[in-house]
N, C-alpha and C positions, 0 to 999 in steps of 0.2 A: 504494500500500500504506500502511496506517495501523497504528500500534502502540500497545498498552497495555503499560506497563512498570512494574517494581518496582525501586526503589533501596533499599539497606539501609545504615544507618550502621554502620561498623565499631566505633564507640565505644559506642553505646547500643543497637544492634539495632533502632532505629526503622525502620519501613517507610514509603516514600513511593510512591504510585501516580500515574502520569501517562499522558498521551496525546500522540502526536505523529505527524506525517507523515514526519519525518526523524529516525530514532532516533539516528544517529551525531551529528548536529548538536545535538540536544536534550541528549544525554548530555554533550557537550562544554560546553554552556551551564551545565548543572548543576555541572560541575567548576569553573567560573569563579565560581559563587555561593559565598559564604562558608558559608552554612548547609548546603550539600550537597557541599562540597569533600571529596574522599576517599571519598564514598559509592560503593558498588559496584552495578553493574547485575546483579541476581540472577535476573531473569526477564522475559520479554516474550512477548506474543501478537501475531500478525499478522492483520490484517483487510483484506479487499478493500473494505469499505464504511466510510467515515468515520463514518457514523451508528452503525454497530455498535460501532466502537471507542470512540466517545464514550459510548455507553450502558454499555459494560463498565466504563470508567473511573468513570462515575458510580456504578455499583453497588458497585465496590470502595471508593470513597470514602464513600458514603452508608450502605451497609448493612454493618454490622460482620460479619454472617454470611457475606457473599460473600468478604470478605478472609480471614476465619477458615477457611472451607472450602478456599480456595486454599492457605493456609498449611499446613493439615492434609494436603492432597493432596501438596504439595511437601516438606513437613516436613523430615526429616533430610537430604535431599540438598542443601538450601540453608541449613540451620540457621535456619529462620524461626521 
C-alpha cells in the first residue's frame, strides 16, 4: 500500500504534500525534522499502485489547481 498525505503547520497553515510506502514511519520522520516538527497529519489517500500514488503527489505539488480542488472539497472539516 502507498500513501499520499497532507501535513499542515499549526502556526502558519502551510500545507505540505508527500508520498510514502510507510505512513507511520514517514510521519515520525517529519516530526524529527525541525521544519515540520509539530505539523499535523490532516489527510491521506491510499493507493495499491506506487505509480498512482507518485502521480497524485506530483499533481498536488505541481498543479496548484489539484491542491486547491482538494482543499475546497475538504474545506471546513480540516480548516484548509
